[in-house]
RODO-2510 file (C-alpha; in nm, 4 decimals, decimal comma):
residues 387
     n   res          X          Y          Z
     1     x    -2,6695     4,5994    -1,4750
     2     x    -2,4044     4,3389    -1,4452
     3     x    -2,5262     4,1228    -1,1272
     4     x    -2,7126     3,8174    -1,1773
     5     x    -3,0910     3,7713    -1,0506
     6     x    -3,1944     3,4683    -0,9732
     7     x    -3,4310     3,3553    -1,0680
     8     x    -3,7474     3,0352    -0,9480
     9     x    -3,7001     2,7924    -1,2298
    10     x    -3,5095     2,4942    -1,0722
    11     x    -3,2021     2,3264    -1,2502
    12     x    -3,3653     2,0149    -1,3982
    13     x    -3,1067     1,7032    -1,4785
    14     x    -3,3746     1,5363    -1,7455
    15     x    -3,3258     1,7209    -2,1031
    16     x    -3,6316     1,9805    -2,1631
    17     x    -3,6923     2,2486    -2,3642
    18     x    -3,7166     2,5984    -2,2306
    19     x    -3,9499     2,8578    -2,4047
    20     x    -4,0455     3,1850    -2,3410
    21     x    -4,0304     3,5052    -2,5428
    22     x    -3,7864     3,7182    -2,6394
    23     x    -3,5283     3,9282    -2,3613
    24     x    -3,6672     3,6927    -2,0854
    25     x    -3,3732     3,5704    -1,9784
    26     x    -3,3415     3,2413    -2,1014
    27     x    -2,9945     3,2382    -2,2338
    28     x    -2,8677     3,4314    -1,9187
    29     x    -3,0483     3,1934    -1,7158
    30     x    -2,8627     2,9058    -1,8528
    31     x    -2,5089     3,0170    -1,9017
    32     x    -2,5264     3,1201    -1,5541
    33     x    -2,6451     2,7538    -1,4212
    34     x    -2,4549     2,5492    -1,6900
    35     x    -2,1339     2,6270    -1,6823
    36     x    -1,9478     2,4067    -1,8589
    37     x    -2,2438     2,3089    -2,1227
    38     x    -2,1649     2,3242    -2,4939
    39     x    -2,3544     2,6220    -2,6118
    40     x    -2,4701     2,6560    -2,9744
    41     x    -2,6247     2,9481    -3,0248
    42     x    -2,8419     2,9036    -3,3444
    43     x    -2,9003     3,3410    -3,3707
    44     x    -2,5341     3,3533    -3,4977
    45     x    -2,5543     3,3334    -3,8539
    46     x    -2,2426     3,1229    -3,8803
    47     x    -2,3526     2,9039    -3,6399
    48     x    -2,6931     2,8418    -3,7830
    49     x    -2,5105     2,8209    -4,1814
    50     x    -2,3302     2,5646    -3,9980
    51     x    -2,5369     2,3169    -3,8805
    52     x    -2,8222     2,4141    -4,1230
    53     x    -2,6011     2,2527    -4,4182
    54     x    -2,5159     1,9897    -4,1713
    55     x    -2,7178     1,8938    -3,8831
    56     x    -2,5250     1,6225    -3,8308
    57     x    -2,2277     1,8040    -3,7400
    58     x    -2,4219     1,7768    -3,4120
    59     x    -2,3456     1,4219    -3,3192
    60     x    -1,9741     1,4587    -3,4355
    61     x    -1,9368     1,7729    -3,1726
    62     x    -2,1000     1,5608    -2,9129
    63     x    -1,8630     1,2792    -2,9722
    64     x    -1,5946     1,4888    -2,9830
    65     x    -1,6187     1,6298    -2,6396
    66     x    -1,7645     1,3160    -2,3656
    67     x    -1,6493     1,5290    -2,1018
    68     x    -1,9360     1,7458    -2,1452
    69     x    -2,2394     1,6286    -1,9756
    70     x    -2,5037     1,9067    -2,1222
    71     x    -2,5796     2,0520    -2,4607
    72     x    -2,7484     2,3685    -2,5106
    73     x    -2,9011     2,4679    -2,8148
    74     x    -3,0439     2,8242    -2,8144
    75     x    -3,3265     2,9439    -3,0489
    76     x    -3,4064     2,6038    -3,2025
    77     x    -3,7107     2,7221    -3,4148
    78     x    -3,4807     2,8306    -3,6343
    79     x    -3,3664     2,4962    -3,7343
    80     x    -3,5980     2,2386    -3,6591
    81     x    -3,3518     1,9449    -3,8519
    82     x    -3,1476     1,9857    -3,5690
    83     x    -3,3938     1,7932    -3,3628
    84     x    -3,3524     1,4981    -3,5548
    85     x    -2,9278     1,4016    -3,4758
    86     x    -3,1066     1,5215    -3,0949
    87     x    -3,3236     1,2391    -3,0844
    88     x    -3,0595     1,0218    -3,1863
    89     x    -2,8148     1,1583    -2,9105
    90     x    -3,0852     1,1117    -2,6451
    91     x    -3,1075     0,7368    -2,7216
    92     x    -2,6972     0,7112    -2,7836
    93     x    -2,6110     0,9390    -2,4455
    94     x    -2,8537     0,8704    -2,1677
    95     x    -2,5726     1,0366    -1,9698
    96     x    -2,6023     1,3917    -2,1553
    97     x    -2,8401     1,6107    -2,0981
    98     x    -3,0021     1,8339    -2,3727
    99     x    -3,1154     2,1865    -2,3364
   100     x    -3,3201     2,3718    -2,6151
   101     x    -3,4419     2,7047    -2,6222
   102     x    -3,7171     2,8726    -2,7971
   103     x    -3,8885     3,1911    -2,8406
   104     x    -4,1906     3,0322    -3,0890
   105     x    -4,3065     2,6939    -3,0721
   106     x    -4,5004     2,7886    -3,4304
   107     x    -4,2214     2,7096    -3,6173
   108     x    -4,2059     2,3710    -3,5122
   109     x    -4,5067     2,2720    -3,5386
   110     x    -4,5227     2,3462    -3,8927
   111     x    -4,2793     2,1516    -3,9607
   112     x    -4,4473     1,8604    -3,7545
   113     x    -4,2002     1,8313    -3,4560
   114     x    -4,2722     1,5737    -3,2184
   115     x    -4,0816     1,7707    -2,9742
   116     x    -3,9005     1,4333    -2,9520
   117     x    -4,1924     1,2152    -2,8556
   118     x    -4,1639     1,3242    -2,4653
   119     x    -3,8045     1,2414    -2,4232
   120     x    -3,7542     1,5528    -2,3776
   121     x    -3,9931     1,7591    -2,1072
   122     x    -4,1742     2,1243    -2,2252
   123     x    -4,1071     2,4052    -1,9709
   124     x    -4,1961     2,7900    -2,0033
   125     x    -3,9832     3,1032    -1,9075
   126     x    -4,1177     3,4197    -1,8234
   127     x    -4,0629     3,7438    -1,7140
   128     x    -3,9124     3,8027    -1,3751
   129     x    -4,2045     3,7458    -1,0914
   130     x    -4,2319     4,0103    -0,8434
   131     x    -4,0899     3,7794    -0,5652
   132     x    -3,8151     3,7180    -0,8061
   133     x    -3,6895     4,0688    -0,8274
   134     x    -3,8242     4,2344    -0,4931
   135     x    -3,4763     4,3266    -0,3618
   136     x    -3,3967     4,5290    -0,6779
   137     x    -3,6841     4,6867    -0,8211
   138     x    -3,9711     4,8748    -0,6371
   139     x    -4,3763     4,7462    -0,7495
   140     x    -4,4493     5,0614    -0,8712
   141     x    -4,1291     5,0421    -1,1580
   142     x    -4,2725     4,6828    -1,2584
   143     x    -4,6106     4,7818    -1,2831
   144     x    -4,5826     5,0701    -1,5287
   145     x    -4,2579     4,8935    -1,6986
   146     x    -4,3622     4,5614    -1,6511
   147     x    -4,0558     4,3296    -1,5783
   148     x    -3,9155     4,2015    -1,8863
   149     x    -3,5385     4,1445    -1,7966
   150     x    -3,4083     4,2988    -2,0669
   151     x    -3,6062     4,5884    -2,0191
   152     x    -3,6500     4,6282    -1,6527
   153     x    -3,2828     4,6290    -1,6347
   154     x    -3,2211     4,9211    -1,9107
   155     x    -3,1011     5,2302    -1,8394
   156     x    -3,3745     5,3858    -2,0788
   157     x    -3,7125     5,1922    -2,0156
   158     x    -3,9288     5,3388    -2,1978
   159     x    -3,6950     5,3900    -2,4726
   160     x    -3,6125     4,9763    -2,4881
   161     x    -4,0513     4,8936    -2,3969
   162     x    -4,1567     5,1132    -2,6958
   163     x    -3,9377     4,9434    -2,9117
   164     x    -3,9221     4,5851    -2,8066
   165     x    -4,2604     4,4932    -2,9619
   166     x    -4,1247     4,6330    -3,3470
   167     x    -3,8345     4,4596    -3,3185
   168     x    -4,0545     4,1298    -3,2093
   169     x    -4,2486     4,1774    -3,4815
   170     x    -3,9776     4,2399    -3,7063
   171     x    -3,7821     3,8869    -3,6403
   172     x    -4,0474     3,7001    -3,4976
   173     x    -4,3716     3,7872    -3,7387
   174     x    -4,1888     3,8722    -4,0400
   175     x    -3,8854     3,7015    -4,1276
   176     x    -4,0537     3,3766    -4,0460
   177     x    -4,3401     3,4470    -4,2613
   178     x    -4,6039     3,4186    -4,0289
   179     x    -4,8236     3,6874    -4,2042
   180     x    -4,8370     3,8348    -4,5258
   181     x    -4,9581     4,1854    -4,4718
   182     x    -4,7935     4,3149    -4,1599
   183     x    -4,9924     4,6543    -4,1356
   184     x    -5,3015     4,4491    -4,0615
   185     x    -5,1018     4,3044    -3,8002
   186     x    -4,9733     4,6102    -3,6753
   187     x    -5,4003     4,7373    -3,6819
   188     x    -5,4730     4,4466    -3,4808
   189     x    -5,2315     4,5025    -3,2147
   190     x    -5,3509     4,8132    -3,0945
   191     x    -5,7020     4,6798    -3,1499
   192     x    -5,6723     4,3625    -2,9354
   193     x    -5,4854     4,5365    -2,6606
   194     x    -5,8338     4,7053    -2,5449
   195     x    -5,8846     4,3068    -2,4888
   196     x    -5,6294     4,2769    -2,2516
   197     x    -5,8113     4,1569    -1,8942
   198     x    -6,1492     4,1833    -2,1025
   199     x    -6,3679     3,8694    -2,2591
   200     x    -6,2150     3,8154    -2,5953
   201     x    -6,4669     3,9356    -2,8834
   202     x    -6,3237     3,7958    -3,2056
   203     x    -6,6140     3,9538    -3,4415
   204     x    -6,5368     4,3059    -3,2779
   205     x    -6,1431     4,3491    -3,3158
   206     x    -6,2018     4,2047    -3,6505
   207     x    -6,4351     4,4937    -3,6974
   208     x    -6,2097     4,7170    -3,5537
   209     x    -5,9595     4,6054    -3,7941
   210     x    -6,1556     4,5677    -4,1183
   211     x    -6,0205     4,2062    -4,1566
   212     x    -6,2468     3,8951    -4,1910
   213     x    -6,2916     3,6833    -3,8443
   214     x    -6,0650     3,3881    -3,9626
   215     x    -5,7617     3,6296    -3,9965
   216     x    -5,7999     3,7561    -3,6422
   217     x    -5,8266     3,4334    -3,5126
   218     x    -5,4738     3,3388    -3,7445
   219     x    -5,3270     3,6236    -3,5684
   220     x    -5,4764     3,5629    -3,1800
   221     x    -5,2474     3,1905    -3,2435
   222     x    -4,9845     3,3721    -3,3648
   223     x    -4,9634     3,5750    -3,0094
   224     x    -5,0067     3,2478    -2,8301
   225     x    -4,7341     3,0358    -3,0163
   226     x    -4,4694     3,3261    -2,9927
   227     x    -4,5898     3,3735    -2,6508
   228     x    -4,6638     3,6924    -2,6313
   229     x    -5,0719     3,6696    -2,5226
   230     x    -5,2692     3,4074    -2,3340
   231     x    -5,6962     3,3411    -2,3492
   232     x    -5,8670     3,2449    -1,9567
   233     x    -6,1094     3,0146    -2,0419
   234     x    -6,4278     3,0542    -1,8276
   235     x    -6,4656     2,8153    -1,5046
   236     x    -6,7407     2,5804    -1,5870
   237     x    -6,7557     2,2930    -1,3679
   238     x    -7,0649     2,1975    -1,1821
   239     x    -7,1862     2,5654    -1,2554
   240     x    -7,5449     2,5914    -1,1505
   241     x    -7,6240     2,9155    -1,2986
   242     x    -7,5374     3,0095    -1,6817
   243     x    -7,2002     3,1320    -1,7295
   244     x    -7,0230     3,3086    -2,0363
   245     x    -6,8278     3,1398    -2,2821
   246     x    -6,6017     3,3557    -2,4733
   247     x    -6,2309     3,3727    -2,2665
   248     x    -6,0294     3,6189    -2,1454
   249     x    -5,7045     3,7824    -2,3049
   250     x    -5,3753     3,8879    -2,1418
   251     x    -5,0477     4,0049    -2,3201
   252     x    -4,7868     3,8105    -2,1405
   253     x    -4,6480     4,1579    -1,9821
   254     x    -4,8081     4,4744    -1,8451
   255     x    -4,5306     4,6966    -1,9665
   256     x    -4,5989     4,5101    -2,3378
   257     x    -4,9375     4,5883    -2,2958
   258     x    -4,8517     4,9908    -2,1890
   259     x    -4,6820     4,9617    -2,4513
   260     x    -4,9442     4,8602    -2,7105
   261     x    -5,2497     5,0912    -2,5683
   262     x    -5,3448     5,3640    -2,7411
   263     x    -5,4294     5,6517    -2,4954
   264     x    -5,6223     5,9570    -2,5800
   265     x    -5,8924     6,2681    -2,4416
   266     x    -6,1670     5,9683    -2,4011
   267     x    -5,8878     5,6958    -2,2469
   268     x    -5,9358     5,7001    -1,8635
   269     x    -5,6499     5,6031    -1,6826
   270     x    -5,7281     5,4556    -1,4178
   271     x    -5,9241     5,1773    -1,6900
   272     x    -5,5360     5,1693    -1,8205
   273     x    -5,4811     5,1004    -1,4555
   274     x    -5,7014     4,8580    -1,3915
   275     x    -5,6063     4,6228    -1,6525
   276     x    -5,2265     4,6700    -1,6509
   277     x    -5,2877     4,5455    -1,2011
   278     x    -5,4782     4,3057    -1,3459
   279     x    -5,2617     4,1428    -1,6201
   280     x    -4,9801     4,2086    -1,3732
   281     x    -5,1269     3,9302    -1,1117
   282     x    -5,2035     3,6905    -1,4058
   283     x    -4,8203     3,6955    -1,5265
   284     x    -4,6984     3,6197    -1,1335
   285     x    -4,9493     3,3468    -1,1097
   286     x    -4,8956     3,2151    -1,4452
   287     x    -4,5224     3,2209    -1,3962
   288     x    -4,5617     3,1004    -1,0545
   289     x    -4,7795     2,7738    -1,1227
   290     x    -4,4996     2,7124    -1,4022
   291     x    -4,2215     2,6995    -1,2437
   292     x    -4,3662     2,5105    -0,9020
   293     x    -4,5022     2,2751    -1,0795
   294     x    -4,8646     2,3064    -0,8708
   295     x    -5,1757     2,1159    -0,9936
   296     x    -5,3403     2,4579    -1,1124
   297     x    -5,4758     2,6170    -1,3820
   298     x    -5,6040     2,9560    -1,4349
   299     x    -5,9677     3,0470    -1,5157
   300     x    -6,1948     3,3247    -1,4311
   301     x    -6,5579     3,3161    -1,3352
   302     x    -6,8546     3,5721    -1,4566
   303     x    -7,1930     3,4879    -1,4927
   304     x    -7,4573     3,5817    -1,8059
   305     x    -7,5856     3,8446    -1,5101
   306     x    -7,2371     4,0082    -1,4924
   307     x    -7,1488     3,8444    -1,1683
   308     x    -6,7443     3,7672    -1,2111
   309     x    -6,4047     3,6598    -1,0453
   310     x    -6,1178     3,7560    -1,2121
   311     x    -5,9054     3,4442    -1,1764
   312     x    -6,0151     3,0842    -1,0641
   313     x    -5,7360     2,8442    -0,9595
   314     x    -5,8253     2,5295    -0,9490
   315     x    -5,7088     2,1722    -0,9261
   316     x    -5,5478     1,9121    -0,6921
   317     x    -5,4215     2,1764    -0,4292
   318     x    -5,7478     2,3255    -0,3819
   319     x    -5,9900     2,6094    -0,5210
   320     x    -5,8853     2,9713    -0,4933
   321     x    -6,1300     3,2915    -0,6114
   322     x    -5,9072     3,6020    -0,6625
   323     x    -6,0715     3,9393    -0,7679
   324     x    -5,8392     4,2056    -0,8127
   325     x    -5,9505     4,5810    -0,7193
   326     x    -5,7112     4,8707    -0,8403
   327     x    -5,8500     5,0548    -0,5052
   328     x    -5,6747     5,2237    -0,2035
   329     x    -5,9216     5,0526     0,0324
   330     x    -6,2025     4,8246     0,0336
   331     x    -6,5714     4,7964     0,1149
   332     x    -6,8407     4,5409     0,1978
   333     x    -6,9360     4,5527    -0,1503
   334     x    -6,6182     4,4508    -0,2771
   335     x    -6,6363     4,1414    -0,1878
   336     x    -7,0666     4,0856    -0,3800
   337     x    -6,8738     3,8806    -0,6227
   338     x    -6,6396     3,6740    -0,4549
   339     x    -6,9153     3,5669    -0,1437
   340     x    -7,1281     3,5036    -0,4650
   341     x    -6,8780     3,2554    -0,6003
   342     x    -6,8202     3,0774    -0,2461
   343     x    -7,2077     3,0361    -0,2212
   344     x    -7,1637     2,8853    -0,5783
   345     x    -6,9250     2,6488    -0,4951
   346     x    -6,8828     2,5646    -0,0956
   347     x    -6,5229     2,5420     0,0539
   348     x    -6,3446     2,7362    -0,2484
   349     x    -6,0858     2,9950    -0,0655
   350     x    -6,1743     3,3754    -0,1082
   351     x    -5,8963     3,6629    -0,2133
   352     x    -5,9009     3,9990    -0,2916
   353     x    -5,5976     4,1942    -0,4085
   354     x    -5,5748     4,5963    -0,3870
   355     x    -5,3420     4,8440    -0,3752
   356     x    -5,3696     4,9889     0,0041
   357     x    -5,1596     4,8223     0,2656
   358     x    -5,3317     4,6681     0,5506
   359     x    -5,4258     4,3159     0,4916
   360     x    -5,8052     4,2314     0,6421
   361     x    -6,0714     3,9795     0,6307
   362     x    -6,4713     4,1093     0,4875
   363     x    -6,7020     3,8184     0,5622
   364     x    -6,4337     3,5712     0,5531
   365     x    -6,2762     3,7277     0,2283
   366     x    -5,8726     3,7602     0,2715
   367     x    -5,8100     4,0942     0,1703
   368     x    -5,4536     4,1228     0,0972
   369     x    -5,2228     4,4429    -0,0507
   370     x    -5,1431     4,3099    -0,4045
   371     x    -4,7486     4,4187    -0,3707
   372     x    -4,7899     4,1410    -0,0674
   373     x    -4,9245     3,8730    -0,2195
   374     x    -4,6903     3,9258    -0,5027
   375     x    -4,3800     3,9532    -0,3253
   376     x    -4,4724     3,6216    -0,1453
   377     x    -4,5301     3,3650    -0,4265
   378     x    -4,2482     3,1161    -0,3839
   379     x    -4,2599     2,7904    -0,5977
   380     x    -4,2509     2,5943    -0,2530
   381     x    -4,5066     2,5641    -0,0403
   382     x    -4,8787     2,5740    -0,0856
   383     x    -5,0700     2,9199    -0,2040
   384     x    -5,2724     2,9104     0,2072
   385     x    -4,9021     2,9354     0,3482
   386     x    -4,8105     3,2077     0,1217
   387     x    -5,1166     3,4453     0,2233
***
């Protein structure tokens, strides 16, 4: 697909880090929006060798092009040492903007890099939000294949999706030396896929993988550092009832989850599609919050008695309880957990997302077709205005 699809991330005039998984379109976004920038791609062997030998060469390059106001360094984690010259340049050239992309912050953290001590802000890049691509791709397409640009724009999505994770593992995990035993890590990926959209029990995952618990904890941290997964924590603010403390787990893209999740005679299709739908809502909410800068954080709520709400958005913008149902219709019983949360937290907004086509209200709970909800997630305005 040759055309460019605009992203919701706004152009910034200050220096920033742009972190996002491989294939999400970071380079495409920057090349389209910063046409006249000095551009270094550290994935290119010749450029990597040149600047790894003499990182200060960057200072000579910038000083030699005084008319170029933006400098982009792609895949900064490949050469953390170059951040030293960047730091000096930011101090000496207040009129220039430095943009550094990365598919992993793990190596930067390992090297003790302070990410320029606040002189550059940190921004996250995500797979397409449905509101970005609704005119080009159907909801059914992204529900099945996810919304990673390199995959959704491919003519052979299934093959590209199936190879994506293995290539990612090879480049981000194996080549960087993050794990010693890639076989154990592969088994872990298969096992952790059953936790997508569910409470994360590290001991159970370790037992299934036949590795120590601390190994699984390290593997999960690797997934988070290379931006392949997130943990969502329990909402406990002013809780009157005892709530569970285990976090929930989500892969960053529902297509990646489907690719990793084994299927067999005992696997119910509706269980997998239900987890995929919940994950799709999560990745869109996460991207929308990051791009819009909303003062909202994502939690979930589950009592010891088993009453659960999939997502709680909480911050200065308000408090929203969101339940996701993989069904074509809704009944009064489907809003029970949301009503329990509203009773616990009066004044909260309750939303139920489902696969139907009617927008209805049941006992003060707004029931919205999930497709309609996701296509209205834009960065301007409040969530109330989008409902």
